[in-house]
C-alpha positions as CSV (number, residue, x, y, z in Angstrom):
1,M,-19.3,-16.1,-14.6
2,A,-20.1,-12.7,-16.0
3,Q,-23.3,-11.3,-14.9
4,E,-26.0,-9.3,-16.8
5,V,-27.5,-6.3,-15.0
6,R,-29.4,-3.1,-15.9
7,G,-27.6,0.2,-16.2
8,V,-27.9,3.8,-17.4
9,I,-25.6,4.7,-20.4
10,A,-24.9,7.9,-22.2
11,P,-24.7,6.6,-25.9
12,G,-23.5,9.9,-27.5
13,K,-22.9,13.6,-26.9
14,D,-26.1,15.3,-25.6
15,E,-28.2,12.3,-26.4
16,P,-30.8,11.2,-23.9
17,V,-29.5,8.5,-21.5
18,R,-31.1,5.0,-21.7
19,I,-31.3,1.8,-19.9
20,E,-29.2,-1.0,-21.3
21,T,-28.1,-4.6,-20.3
22,I,-24.7,-4.5,-18.9
23,V,-22.2,-7.4,-18.7
24,V,-20.2,-7.1,-15.4
25,P,-17.2,-9.6,-15.4
26,D,-16.1,-11.6,-12.6
27,P,-13.5,-9.7,-10.5
28,G,-9.9,-10.2,-11.4
29,P,-6.9,-9.5,-9.3
30,G,-7.2,-6.5,-7.2
31,E,-10.8,-5.9,-8.2
32,A,-14.3,-6.2,-6.7
33,V,-18.0,-6.5,-7.8
34,V,-20.3,-4.3,-5.8
35,R,-24.0,-4.5,-5.7
36,V,-25.0,-0.9,-5.8
37,Q,-27.8,0.2,-3.4
38,A,-27.8,3.9,-4.0
39,C,-26.1,6.5,-6.3
40,G,-26.4,10.2,-6.4
41,V,-27.0,12.2,-9.7
42,C,-23.9,14.5,-9.9
43,H,-23.1,17.3,-12.2
44,T,-20.1,15.3,-13.3
45,D,-22.4,12.8,-14.8
46,L,-24.1,15.5,-16.8
47,H,-20.7,16.7,-18.0
48,Y,-19.9,13.1,-19.2
49,K,-23.3,13.0,-21.1
50,Q,-22.6,16.4,-22.7
51,G,-19.3,15.3,-23.9
52,G,-17.5,17.9,-21.6
53,I,-14.9,15.3,-20.2
54,S,-14.1,13.2,-23.0
55,D,-15.7,11.6,-26.2
56,D,-15.1,8.1,-25.1
57,F,-18.8,7.0,-25.5
58,P,-20.8,5.2,-24.5
59,F,-20.4,6.0,-20.9
60,L,-21.8,3.9,-17.9
61,L,-22.8,6.9,-15.8
62,G,-23.0,7.2,-11.9
63,H,-20.2,7.4,-9.4
64,E,-21.5,8.8,-6.2
65,A,-22.6,5.5,-4.8
66,A,-22.7,3.1,-1.9
67,G,-23.4,-0.7,-1.8
68,V,-22.3,-4.1,-0.7
69,V,-19.4,-6.0,-1.9
70,E,-20.4,-9.2,-3.7
71,A,-17.2,-10.7,-4.8
72,V,-13.5,-10.0,-4.9
73,G,-10.6,-11.1,-7.0
74,D,-7.2,-12.4,-6.0
75,G,-5.1,-10.4,-3.7
76,V,-7.8,-8.3,-2.3
77,T,-7.5,-8.1,1.7
78,D,-8.9,-4.8,2.6
79,V,-12.6,-5.7,1.8
80,E,-14.5,-8.9,1.6
81,P,-18.0,-10.1,0.4
82,G,-20.7,-8.6,2.6
83,D,-18.9,-5.4,3.5
84,F,-20.9,-2.2,3.2
85,V,-18.8,0.3,1.3
86,I,-18.7,3.8,-0.3
87,L,-17.2,3.8,-3.8
88,N,-14.5,6.4,-4.4
89,W,-12.6,7.6,-7.4
90,R,-9.3,8.0,-5.5
91,A,-7.9,4.5,-5.1
92,V,-4.4,5.5,-4.0
93,C,-1.5,3.5,-5.3
94,G,0.8,3.8,-2.2
95,K,3.9,3.9,-4.4
96,C,4.0,7.2,-6.1
97,R,6.1,10.2,-4.9
98,A,3.1,11.7,-3.3
99,C,2.2,8.4,-1.4
100,L,5.8,8.0,-0.3
101,R,6.0,11.5,1.2
102,G,3.0,10.7,3.4
103,R,0.6,12.7,1.2
104,P,-1.7,10.0,-0.4
105,W,-4.5,12.4,-0.8
106,Y,-2.4,13.9,-3.8
107,C,-1.8,10.4,-5.3
108,F,-0.6,10.7,-8.9
109,D,-1.4,7.1,-9.9
110,T,-4.9,6.5,-8.6
111,H,-6.3,3.4,-10.4
112,N,-9.5,1.7,-11.7
113,A,-10.5,-1.8,-12.6
114,G,-8.4,-3.3,-15.3
115,Q,-11.3,-5.3,-17.0
116,K,-14.1,-3.5,-19.0
117,M,-17.8,-3.8,-18.4
118,T,-19.6,-3.9,-21.8
119,L,-23.0,-4.0,-23.5
120,S,-24.4,-7.3,-24.4
121,D,-23.0,-7.0,-27.9
122,G,-19.4,-6.7,-26.6
123,T,-19.3,-2.9,-26.9
124,E,-16.8,-1.6,-24.2
125,L,-18.2,0.9,-21.8
126,S,-16.3,3.8,-20.2
127,P,-17.4,4.1,-16.5
128,A,-17.9,7.6,-15.0
129,L,-14.8,8.3,-12.9
130,G,-13.8,4.6,-13.2
131,I,-16.9,3.6,-11.3
132,G,-20.2,3.4,-13.3
133,A,-22.7,3.0,-10.6
134,F,-26.0,3.8,-12.4
135,A,-26.4,0.0,-12.4
136,E,-27.4,-2.8,-10.2
137,K,-23.9,-4.0,-10.0
138,T,-20.5,-2.5,-11.1
139,L,-16.8,-3.6,-11.3
140,V,-14.2,-1.4,-9.7
141,A,-10.7,-1.7,-8.3
142,A,-10.9,-3.0,-4.6
143,G,-9.1,0.2,-3.5
144,Q,-12.2,2.1,-4.8
145,C,-14.3,0.4,-2.0
146,T,-14.2,2.2,1.4
147,K,-15.7,0.3,4.3
148,V,-18.0,2.3,6.6
149,D,-20.5,1.6,9.3
150,P,-23.6,-0.3,7.7
151,A,-26.0,1.5,10.0
152,V,-26.1,4.5,7.6
153,A,-28.7,4.6,4.9
154,P,-27.1,3.9,1.6
155,Q,-28.7,7.0,-0.2
156,V,-27.0,9.2,2.4
157,A,-23.7,7.4,2.5
158,G,-23.1,7.4,-1.3
159,L,-23.2,11.2,-1.3
160,L,-19.5,11.2,0.3
161,G,-18.4,9.6,-2.9
162,C,-18.3,12.8,-4.7
163,G,-20.0,16.1,-4.2
164,V,-20.5,16.4,-0.5
165,M,-16.9,15.1,0.2
166,A,-15.7,17.7,-2.3
167,G,-17.3,20.5,-0.3
168,I,-16.6,19.4,3.2
169,G,-13.0,18.7,2.2
170,A,-12.6,22.0,0.4
171,A,-13.4,23.7,3.8
172,I,-11.7,21.3,6.2
173,N,-8.8,19.8,4.3
174,T,-7.9,22.4,1.7
175,G,-9.1,25.6,3.4
176,N,-8.0,24.5,7.0
177,V,-11.1,26.4,8.3
178,G,-10.7,26.6,12.1
179,R,-12.6,27.8,15.2
180,G,-13.4,31.4,14.9
181,D,-12.5,31.9,11.1
182,T,-14.8,34.0,9.0
183,V,-15.7,32.0,5.7
184,A,-17.5,32.9,2.6
185,V,-18.8,30.4,0.1
186,I,-19.7,31.5,-3.4
187,G,-22.1,29.2,-5.1
188,C,-24.6,27.3,-3.1
189,G,-25.4,24.1,-5.0
190,G,-24.5,20.8,-3.5
191,V,-20.7,21.3,-3.2
192,G,-21.1,24.8,-1.9
193,D,-23.6,23.7,0.7
194,A,-21.3,21.0,1.8
195,A,-18.5,23.5,2.2
196,I,-20.9,25.5,4.4
197,A,-21.6,22.4,6.4
198,G,-17.9,21.6,6.7
199,S,-17.2,25.1,7.8
200,H,-19.9,25.0,10.4
201,L,-18.5,21.6,11.6
202,A,-15.1,23.1,11.9
203,G,-16.3,25.9,14.2
204,A,-16.2,28.9,11.9
205,A,-17.7,32.0,13.6
206,K,-19.2,33.5,10.5
207,I,-20.2,31.8,7.3
208,I,-21.4,34.0,4.5
209,A,-23.3,32.2,1.6
210,V,-23.3,33.9,-2.0
211,D,-25.5,33.0,-4.7
212,I,-28.0,34.5,-7.2
213,D,-30.9,32.3,-6.2
214,D,-32.8,33.1,-3.0
215,R,-34.1,29.4,-2.7
216,K,-30.5,28.2,-2.6
217,L,-29.6,30.9,-0.2
218,E,-32.4,29.8,2.2
219,T,-31.2,26.2,2.0
220,A,-27.6,27.4,2.8
221,R,-28.9,28.8,6.1
222,T,-30.2,25.4,7.0
223,M,-26.6,24.0,6.3
224,G,-25.0,26.5,8.7
225,A,-24.7,29.8,6.9
226,T,-25.0,32.8,9.2
227,H,-25.4,35.4,6.5
228,T,-26.4,35.3,2.8
229,V,-25.8,37.6,-0.1
230,N,-27.7,37.6,-3.3
231,S,-25.0,38.6,-5.8
232,R,-27.6,39.4,-8.5
233,E,-28.5,42.3,-6.4
234,T,-25.6,43.2,-4.3
235,D,-21.8,43.4,-5.1
236,P,-20.6,40.2,-3.2
237,V,-17.1,41.6,-2.6
238,E,-18.4,44.7,-0.8
239,A,-21.1,42.7,1.0
240,I,-18.4,40.3,2.4
241,R,-16.1,43.0,3.4
242,E,-19.0,44.8,5.2
243,L,-19.9,41.7,7.0
244,T,-16.2,41.1,8.1
245,G,-15.4,44.5,9.6
246,G,-14.1,45.8,6.2
247,F,-11.4,43.2,6.0
248,G,-12.8,40.3,3.9
249,A,-13.1,36.7,4.9
250,D,-10.3,34.4,6.2
251,V,-11.3,31.8,3.8
252,V,-13.3,32.2,0.5
253,I,-14.5,29.0,-1.1
254,E,-15.3,29.3,-4.9
255,A,-17.8,26.5,-5.7
256,V,-19.0,27.7,-9.2
257,G,-15.7,27.4,-11.3
258,R,-15.9,30.6,-13.3
259,P,-13.4,33.4,-13.8
260,E,-15.8,36.2,-12.7
261,T,-16.7,34.4,-9.5
262,Y,-13.1,33.5,-8.8
263,K,-12.1,37.1,-8.9
264,Q,-14.8,37.9,-6.4
265,A,-13.4,35.3,-4.2
266,F,-9.9,36.7,-4.7
267,Y,-10.8,40.2,-3.8
268,A,-13.3,39.1,-1.0
269,R,-10.6,37.5,1.2
270,D,-8.8,39.2,3.9
271,L,-5.1,40.0,3.7
272,A,-3.1,36.8,3.9
273,G,-6.5,34.9,3.5
274,T,-7.1,31.8,1.6
275,V,-9.1,31.3,-1.8
276,V,-10.1,27.7,-2.4
277,L,-11.3,26.9,-5.9
278,V,-13.5,23.7,-5.8
279,G,-15.8,24.6,-8.7
280,V,-14.8,22.9,-11.9
281,P,-13.9,25.3,-14.8
282,T,-14.0,24.3,-18.6
283,P,-11.0,24.1,-20.7
284,E,-11.5,27.4,-22.5
285,M,-11.8,29.7,-19.4
286,K,-9.0,32.0,-18.8
287,L,-8.2,34.1,-15.6
288,E,-6.5,37.5,-15.6
289,L,-5.4,39.2,-12.3
290,P,-2.9,41.9,-11.8
291,L,0.3,40.2,-10.5
292,L,0.9,43.0,-8.0
293,D,-2.5,42.1,-6.3
294,V,-1.5,38.5,-6.2
295,F,1.7,39.6,-4.5
296,G,0.4,42.3,-2.2
297,R,-2.5,40.5,-0.8
298,G,-0.3,37.5,0.3
299,G,-2.0,34.4,1.6
300,A,-2.8,31.2,-0.5
301,L,-4.6,30.5,-3.7
302,K,-5.4,26.8,-3.7
303,S,-7.5,24.4,-5.8
304,S,-9.4,21.4,-4.0
305,W,-9.5,18.2,-6.0
306,Y,-12.0,15.9,-4.4
307,G,-11.8,18.0,-1.3
308,D,-8.2,16.7,-0.8
309,C,-9.7,13.7,0.8
310,L,-8.2,10.4,1.7
311,P,-11.4,8.1,1.5
312,S,-9.9,5.6,4.2
313,R,-9.5,8.4,6.6
314,D,-12.5,10.7,5.8
315,F,-15.4,8.6,4.9
316,P,-15.7,6.5,8.1
317,M,-15.1,9.8,10.2
318,L,-17.9,11.6,8.4
319,I,-20.3,8.7,8.5
320,D,-19.7,8.4,12.4
321,L,-20.4,12.2,12.8
322,H,-23.5,11.7,10.9
323,L,-24.6,8.8,13.0
324,Q,-23.9,10.8,16.0
325,G,-26.2,13.5,14.9
326,R,-23.4,16.1,14.3
327,L,-23.5,16.2,10.4
328,D,-26.8,16.0,8.6
329,L,-25.9,14.3,5.4
330,G,-29.6,13.5,4.9
331,A,-30.2,17.1,4.3
332,F,-28.5,16.9,0.9
333,V,-31.1,14.5,-0.4
334,T,-33.8,16.2,-2.2
335,E,-35.5,13.1,-3.7
336,T,-35.0,9.3,-4.4
337,I,-35.6,8.1,-7.8
338,Q,-35.5,4.9,-10.0
339,L,-32.9,4.1,-12.8
340,D,-35.4,5.2,-15.4
341,E,-35.8,8.6,-14.0
342,V,-32.2,9.8,-14.4
343,E,-32.8,11.9,-17.5
344,K,-35.6,13.8,-15.7
345,A,-33.2,14.3,-12.7
346,F,-30.6,15.9,-15.1
347,E,-33.3,18.4,-16.1
348,R,-34.2,19.3,-12.5
349,M,-30.6,19.6,-11.7
350,H,-30.1,22.0,-14.6
351,H,-32.9,24.2,-13.5
352,G,-31.6,24.3,-9.8
353,D,-34.6,22.5,-8.3
354,V,-32.7,19.9,-6.5
355,L,-29.4,19.5,-4.2
356,R,-29.2,15.7,-5.0
357,S,-31.5,13.3,-6.7
358,V,-30.5,9.8,-5.5
359,V,-31.1,6.6,-7.5
360,V,-32.1,3.9,-5.1
361,L,-31.8,0.2,-6.4
């Protein structure tokens, strides 16, 4: 039978979020119902609330989550009731041209649950990134459930569902940061700090954090940054070059998503270096670069979508590293909150007061 639970919805563009009764149907073929234990408050949820992703209101917000599988539908074999899982928004199909070429992290046909969750009056909800986890329970495609070691705290595990995975993956998967590399990270929010942590984990010799907020730069040092640059006071390109013997960094990760910071990343890399764009731009943004500079500097210009991660490969590995004390995922959790505090968490996020607020249910 369908269940009624509490959940946080965005009713309309820029309207305050509110708690509503959510109807969660029984899982159909290939689906699972997950009892949510924790869900991070991500910038993407704010973009949904502001109408920056689509106008398919009302949205059931929340996607950076972990919980326990409660029920599965027909044909589900990878997870079963009682499994502790991290929810992901890349349920790979296994059949598209990327999957068949052995590159499932580029899957072109990722999928979500076929059924819709609704309000009690029958209004269909659009779950954020196909998840909708600011709720006591949610319905997802079973492939969106990645089983991990249940010894990890849910409020820590859930962060891999989006922002932290995006940053770590931008460094390790997309940027291929390796031992002895020099790395610069422009933008030290949650994703940027995760890129710093990922670079540190990969053995980078020098990690330069760039931001306009000294509070964020201080936090970046705790994540593994060896040097910091306040770009409000100093030209970041010149500073990065000075810190790398005049050459520029081997890998520059742009975690802001703006043309001006992308240009900084482009010119702050060494010859044949790599630029990784993990910050998310808005549709109206344009980038202009001299084509001769693109040609003459060589190297690679990459974008990193979800950290080019494969959840079944990366989530368990990173959780194991955390449990071994080699990756401090808990450092990203600034505060834990309740469902009725999500709107205030958005305000704190907007002012740069938190890395992550995490809803604990």
